[in-house]
NUTIZA-53460 format. One record per residue (C-alpha): residue number from 1; x, y, z. Coordinates in pm, 1 decimal. Example, Ala and Ser with C-alpha at 12.3 -4.5 7.8 and 13.67 -1.06 7.14 Angstrom:
2
 num     east    north       up
   1   1230.0   -450.0    780.0
   2   1367.0   -106.0    714.0
//
This chain:
266
 num     east    north       up
   1  -3575.6  12182.6  13566.2
   2  -3292.6  12091.0  13302.8
   3  -3537.0  12159.0  13019.5
   4  -3617.2  12502.1  13157.2
   5  -3258.8  12596.2  13172.8
   6  -3203.0  12463.2  12829.8
   7  -3503.5  12663.9  12690.8
   8  -3386.2  12982.5  12877.2
   9  -3032.8  12935.4  12718.1
  10  -3202.1  12918.2  12369.4
  11  -3408.5  13217.1  12446.0
  12  -3109.3  13420.7  12565.6
  13  -2922.7  13309.9  12243.8
  14  -3210.9  13452.1  12040.9
  15  -3229.1  13786.6  12208.6
  16  -2866.9  13840.7  12217.6
  17  -2812.0  13773.1  11839.0
  18  -2707.1  14090.9  11645.8
  19  -3004.9  14178.2  11413.8
  20  -2968.0  14291.4  11061.7
  21  -3115.5  14641.3  10998.5
  22  -3014.6  14951.2  11211.4
  23  -2911.4  14995.5  11558.4
  24  -2981.4  15381.0  11603.3
  25  -2698.9  15579.8  11749.8
  26  -2865.6  15906.9  11757.5
  27  -2630.0  16180.4  11912.9
  28  -2322.4  15985.8  11845.7
  29  -2035.0  16116.8  11637.2
  30  -1902.6  15956.6  11322.9
  31  -1514.1  15936.1  11266.6
  32  -1448.2  16220.9  11034.6
  33  -1087.1  16108.9  10968.8
  34  -1198.9  15801.1  10772.8
  35  -1048.8  15767.8  10435.5
  36  -1235.6  15676.5  10126.5
  37  -1186.6  15678.4   9746.9
  38  -1406.6  15869.5   9538.5
  39  -1550.9  15852.8   9199.1
  40  -1226.5  16010.5   9054.7
  41   -999.5  15754.6   9226.0
  42   -891.4  16030.5   9467.1
  43   -833.7  15962.6   9849.8
  44  -1058.7  16187.3  10065.7
  45  -1152.2  16203.5  10423.1
  46  -1508.6  16200.4  10531.9
  47  -1454.2  16541.2  10678.7
  48  -1357.9  16682.3  10332.3
  49  -1648.6  16498.7  10175.7
  50  -1891.6  16670.1  10429.6
  51  -1720.5  16996.7  10403.9
  52  -1871.6  17145.2  10705.2
  53  -2237.0  17091.5  10559.0
  54  -2534.0  16883.6  10689.1
  55  -2495.1  16550.0  10518.3
  56  -2735.6  16285.3  10384.2
  57  -2559.2  15958.3  10413.1
  58  -2660.8  15644.5  10240.7
  59  -2480.4  15297.4  10269.5
  60  -2529.8  15084.1   9972.0
  61  -2341.9  14878.5   9721.1
  62  -2338.3  14971.6   9340.6
  63  -2400.0  14625.5   9195.9
  64  -2700.4  14570.3   9426.0
  65  -2994.8  14417.4   9251.4
  66  -3243.0  14476.0   9524.7
  67  -3342.9  14789.9   9723.7
  68  -3026.7  15010.3   9662.6
  69  -3128.7  15124.8   9292.6
  70  -3488.4  15205.9   9393.8
  71  -3368.8  15390.1   9709.6
  72  -3104.5  15592.2   9512.6
  73  -3358.6  15666.6   9226.4
  74  -3610.0  15798.3   9483.3
  75  -3338.3  16005.0   9644.6
  76  -3251.6  16164.4   9311.0
  77  -3614.1  16253.4   9252.9
  78  -3649.9  16393.9   9601.7
  79  -3315.1  16609.8   9576.4
  80  -3455.7  16741.6   9241.4
  81  -3771.5  16856.5   9447.0
  82  -3590.4  16981.5   9747.4
  83  -3623.7  17355.1   9814.4
  84  -3263.7  17378.2   9934.1
  85  -2917.3  17483.8   9751.9
  86  -2721.6  17160.5   9713.4
  87  -2355.5  17198.9   9806.7
  88  -2450.9  17489.0  10006.3
  89  -2706.7  17383.7  10238.7
  90  -2628.0  17011.3  10229.0
  91  -2415.5  16755.4  10086.9
  92  -2505.4  16394.6   9996.2
  93  -2253.3  16087.4  10026.6
  94  -2321.0  15735.2   9916.6
  95  -2085.9  15482.5  10050.3
  96  -2035.3  15137.8   9907.8
  97  -1964.4  14867.8  10172.6
  98  -1900.4  14588.3   9915.9
  99  -1543.0  14480.2   9924.5
 100  -1474.5  14452.5   9549.8
 101  -1624.1  14763.9   9388.3
 102  -1425.9  15021.8   9202.0
 103  -1390.9  15391.1   9152.2
 104  -1521.3  15330.0   8790.1
 105  -1836.6  15166.1   8901.7
 106  -1881.2  15449.9   9169.9
 107  -1850.3  15708.4   8876.2
 108  -2091.4  15521.1   8644.2
 109  -2346.3  15502.8   8934.0
 110  -2303.0  15886.9   9018.4
 111  -2338.6  15967.0   8652.4
 112  -2661.0  15792.9   8629.4
 113  -2807.4  15923.0   8956.4
 114  -2733.2  16292.1   8868.7
 115  -2892.0  16247.6   8523.3
 116  -3197.3  16115.5   8684.4
 117  -3248.2  16435.4   8910.5
 118  -3443.0  16590.7   8642.1
 119  -3290.8  16949.6   8673.4
 120  -2942.1  17112.4   8668.5
 121  -2758.8  16980.2   8996.8
 122  -2427.6  17072.4   9132.4
 123  -2241.5  16758.5   9088.0
 124  -1992.0  16820.8   9363.0
 125  -2280.3  16794.8   9612.9
 126  -2344.4  16418.8   9577.8
 127  -2037.2  16182.6   9603.8
 128  -1999.8  15812.5   9545.0
 129  -1733.9  15661.4   9727.9
 130  -1569.9  15312.9   9804.3
 131  -1396.8  15207.7  10131.8
 132  -1026.5  15183.3  10208.0
 133   -884.8  14977.5  10492.9
 134  -1241.8  14879.1  10595.1
 135  -1342.5  15251.5  10640.8
 136  -1687.6  15157.7  10498.3
 137  -1739.2  14906.5  10763.3
 138  -1617.0  15133.6  11031.4
 139  -1847.9  15412.5  10910.2
 140  -2147.6  15156.7  10905.1
 141  -2057.5  15056.2  11259.4
 142  -2063.3  15413.1  11388.7
 143  -2403.2  15469.2  11267.1
 144  -2529.5  15122.5  11362.6
 145  -2604.3  15019.3  11018.6
 146  -2583.5  14628.7  10995.1
 147  -2540.8  14426.2  10675.2
 148  -2446.6  14067.7  10598.0
 149  -2236.3  13937.5  10295.0
 150  -2389.6  13622.8  10138.0
 151  -2237.6  13397.8   9870.3
 152  -2467.4  13183.6   9640.0
 153  -2381.3  12842.7   9517.7
 154  -2291.4  13000.3   9191.8
 155  -2039.6  13215.4   9366.3
 156  -2231.6  13535.3   9333.4
 157  -2185.2  13781.4   9621.8
 158  -2469.5  14001.0   9762.3
 159  -2537.9  14177.5  10085.4
 160  -2841.9  14168.5  10306.5
 161  -2914.8  14525.1  10429.6
 162  -3179.9  14764.0  10522.3
 163  -3283.4  15100.4  10348.7
 164  -3221.5  15439.3  10522.3
 165  -3103.3  15777.9  10489.1
 166  -2878.1  15876.1  10782.6
 167  -2846.2  16242.6  10856.7
 168  -2538.2  16395.2  10999.2
 169  -2478.7  16743.7  11151.9
 170  -2183.6  16957.2  11007.9
 171  -1978.4  16826.4  11294.3
 172  -2056.3  16454.5  11221.8
 173  -2310.3  16405.5  11478.4
 174  -2609.8  16149.2  11395.0
 175  -2925.2  16362.0  11412.6
 176  -3189.6  16145.2  11235.2
 177  -3276.8  15821.2  11057.0
 178  -3526.7  15818.9  10773.4
 179  -3615.7  15468.0  10678.8
 180  -3745.4  15313.2  10367.9
 181  -3701.5  15348.5  10000.1
 182  -3905.4  15654.9   9944.6
 183  -3900.3  15997.4  10133.5
 184  -4108.9  16324.9  10117.5
 185  -3916.6  16612.3  10025.5
 186  -4065.9  16799.8  10334.0
 187  -3941.6  16547.3  10563.0
 188  -3572.0  16554.7  10421.8
 189  -3576.6  16934.1  10419.3
 190  -3670.2  16930.6  10783.4
 191  -3415.4  16678.1  10862.7
 192  -3145.5  16873.9  10707.9
 193  -3248.8  17186.5  10865.3
 194  -3257.6  17021.0  11208.8
 195  -2903.4  16872.0  11142.7
 196  -2767.0  17201.8  11049.4
 197  -2843.9  17309.0  11414.4
 198  -2730.0  16981.9  11562.6
 199  -3085.4  16892.4  11664.2
 200  -3137.5  16515.6  11736.2
 201  -3476.2  16381.6  11649.4
 202  -3609.8  16034.9  11744.7
 203  -3735.6  15808.3  11499.8
 204  -4116.4  15737.7  11485.4
 205  -4138.8  15451.0  11236.4
 206  -3885.9  15187.6  11118.4
 207  -4020.1  14999.8  10812.8
 208  -3689.8  14802.5  10742.7
 209  -3683.8  14645.5  10416.9
 210  -3404.8  14379.3  10323.8
 211  -3234.2  14342.9   9997.7
 212  -3319.6  13973.0   9943.8
 213  -3693.8  14043.2   9954.9
 214  -3681.1  14221.1   9618.6
 215  -3735.5  14060.3   9286.8
 216  -3559.5  14248.7   9012.2
 217  -3716.2  14044.1   8736.0
 218  -4070.1  14096.5   8872.2
 219  -3981.3  14455.0   8986.2
 220  -4162.7  14395.9   9315.4
 221  -4114.0  14275.8   9676.2
 222  -4169.9  13931.5   9762.1
 223  -4307.9  13853.8  10098.9
 224  -4066.1  13655.6  10309.9
 225  -4258.1  13403.1  10520.5
 226  -3921.0  13300.8  10677.4
 227  -3916.5  13623.4  10882.2
 228  -4266.2  13574.2  11019.5
 229  -4188.3  13201.2  11091.7
 230  -3877.1  13298.4  11290.2
 231  -4078.4  13541.6  11501.6
 232  -4358.3  13282.3  11549.9
 233  -4101.4  13012.5  11635.9
 234  -3937.4  13255.9  11891.7
 235  -4280.7  13351.1  12037.2
 236  -4353.2  12974.6  12086.8
 237  -4030.1  12907.5  12247.8
 238  -4097.1  13203.4  12490.3
 239  -4441.1  13091.4  12558.8
 240  -4333.9  12727.0  12612.7
 241  -4081.7  12865.2  12853.8
 242  -4336.1  13055.9  13051.9
 243  -4557.6  12753.0  13060.1
 244  -4292.6  12532.7  13212.0
 245  -4199.5  12788.9  13470.1
 246  -4561.1  12812.9  13564.9
 247  -4583.5  12434.5  13582.6
 248  -4278.3  12413.4  13783.8
 249  -4410.5  12644.3  14043.1
 250  -4731.5  12461.2  14061.1
 251  -4537.6  12139.3  14117.7
 252  -4328.7  12304.8  14396.8
 253  -4658.5  12442.5  14559.5
 254  -4797.6  12088.5  14541.0
 255  -4490.0  11936.9  14716.8
 256  -4502.0  12211.2  14974.0
 257  -4875.3  12127.3  15050.8
 258  -4790.9  11769.6  15065.5
 259  -4506.0  11831.0  15328.0
 260  -4740.4  12069.7  15522.1
 261  -5010.2  11797.3  15535.3
 262  -4750.5  11529.1  15654.3
 263  -4635.3  11761.3  15912.2
 264  -4984.9  11816.2  16048.3
 265  -5060.7  11446.6  16035.1
 266  -4739.2  11358.6  16242.0
//
């Protein structure tokens, strides 16, 4: 019985662990009074950045060697094909959650992304900002975006995180999550249109990708067997737990049968 309790405790620990990725908070409001520092070193609130428009929110960090650049590059190409008027029909905000990034770095990243759009684009429609007083962390928490800081043996800091576009209504309500690096212009257009009306749409697919799975030198994603091994181990623990429970019930039934036989014999 002690083994069963121990295994059950381990299982509960696994299940209660906060996963990386996204915990969707559809219909929830983001705090519009959060203050950030933009690419011009100006202090601005989220409300001012959104300017009463439906907003595409991305959470990244500008030195990311993994999925951040591919995600932002694809977003730039998608915005170039989007049949909507930027800065009028929608806004885009890219928020860095890294602790040590600067407005100069935000400005450089913004310049590169605007140039990659491939057409004339209203610069004020897409802002790159860094956090102030943990505003990035608070915003990430309000939309359920989870990330984890890692420091290598050489002292290099990176973050494990997923790739997603989070769509906000003009009032700051979370209306849609679009997962993955690439998005179809029609999907993004529909998400913006729905956000403008405050319509919340459930997510159908969640292909979450993690930063450490990308090999920047090979320019490809590396299959991470550790994740699969973790899932298999969890399934094995759960299966063994069920086996022990079933075995314990059989043992109890056997004892009850023996007791009944003893009573009949007496």
